[in-house]
C-alpha positions in Angstrom: 33.3 28.8 139.2 30.5 31.3 139.4 30.0 33.6 136.4 29.9 37.3 137.2 26.7 39.1 136.3 27.0 42.3 134.2 24.6 45.2 133.8 22.8 43.3 131.0 19.9 45.4 129.7 20.6 48.0 132.3 23.1 49.6 129.9 23.3 53.2 131.0 25.4 54.5 133.9 23.5 57.3 135.5 23.9 59.3 138.8 20.9 58.9 141.2 20.1 62.1 143.2 17.9 62.4 146.2 16.1 65.8 147.0 17.0 67.4 150.3 15.2 70.4 151.7 17.5 73.1 153.2 15.9 75.6 155.5 17.6 78.9 156.5 17.1 80.6 159.9 15.1 83.3 158.1 12.5 80.8 157.0 13.6 80.6 153.4 13.7 77.0 152.0 15.5 75.5 149.0 15.6 72.0 147.5 19.1 70.7 146.6 19.9 67.3 145.2 22.4 65.0 146.9 24.3 62.4 144.8 23.6 58.9 146.1 25.8 57.1 143.6 26.0 55.5 140.2 23.2 53.2 139.1 22.7 51.2 135.8 19.4 52.0 134.0 17.5 50.7 131.0 16.0 53.8 129.5 13.2 53.8 126.9 10.8 56.4 125.5 7.3 56.5 127.0 3.9 57.6 125.9 2.4 57.8 129.4 1.3 61.0 131.1 0.7 62.4 134.5 -1.2 65.7 135.1 -1.8 67.7 138.2 -4.9 66.5 140.0 -5.7 67.6 143.5 -2.2 68.9 144.3 -0.4 65.7 143.2 2.7 65.5 141.0 2.2 66.8 137.5 4.3 66.2 134.4 4.5 64.3 131.2 6.3 61.0 131.4 8.8 61.2 128.6 10.8 58.0 129.5 10.5 54.8 131.4 13.5 53.6 133.3 14.3 50.2 134.9 16.9 49.9 137.6 17.8 47.4 140.3 15.7 47.4 143.4 17.2 48.4 146.7 18.2 51.9 145.7 15.4 53.6 147.6 14.4 55.7 144.6 11.1 57.5 145.0 9.1 60.2 143.3 10.9 63.6 143.2 14.4 62.0 142.9 16.5 62.5 139.7 18.6 60.5 137.3 21.4 62.4 135.6 23.4 61.4 132.6 25.8 64.1 131.5 23.7 67.2 130.7 20.5 65.2 130.7 18.4 65.3 133.8 15.3 63.0 134.4 12.9 63.7 137.2 11.3 60.6 138.7 7.5 61.0 138.6 6.5 57.6 140.0 8.0 54.3 141.0 6.5 50.9 140.6 8.2 48.2 142.7 5.4 45.6 142.5 7.6 43.2 140.5 10.8 43.9 142.4 10.8 40.5 144.3 10.4 38.6 141.1 12.6 40.6 138.8 14.9 42.4 141.1 14.1 45.7 139.3 11.9 48.7 139.8 10.1 50.7 137.0 10.3 54.5 137.1 8.2 57.0 135.1 10.6 59.8 134.2 10.3 63.3 132.8 13.3 64.7 131.0 13.9 68.3 132.3 14.5 71.1 129.8 18.1 71.7 128.9 
């Protein structure tokens, strides 16, 4: 009998949200976030930083999150846990084949 795998170290259930740009007929645009489902995340405090350089993403990475690969997560997406919202600054999937997980640099948004 095969044993069922649990979330293991991925111990936090969070909503994964994808940004979608909505454009009105008058040319006005807005970004909204579409819920792509529940994912399990291992969340830890980080001491890494990203700053604006040449028009690239700016922000301070407040957390590092690990989640299973295959979610399609990318920079600009969000992870939401209750009232806490974490913006994805960068995604490293270089070890995904070996570990089955991706690493995300996250910035917790102000409450």
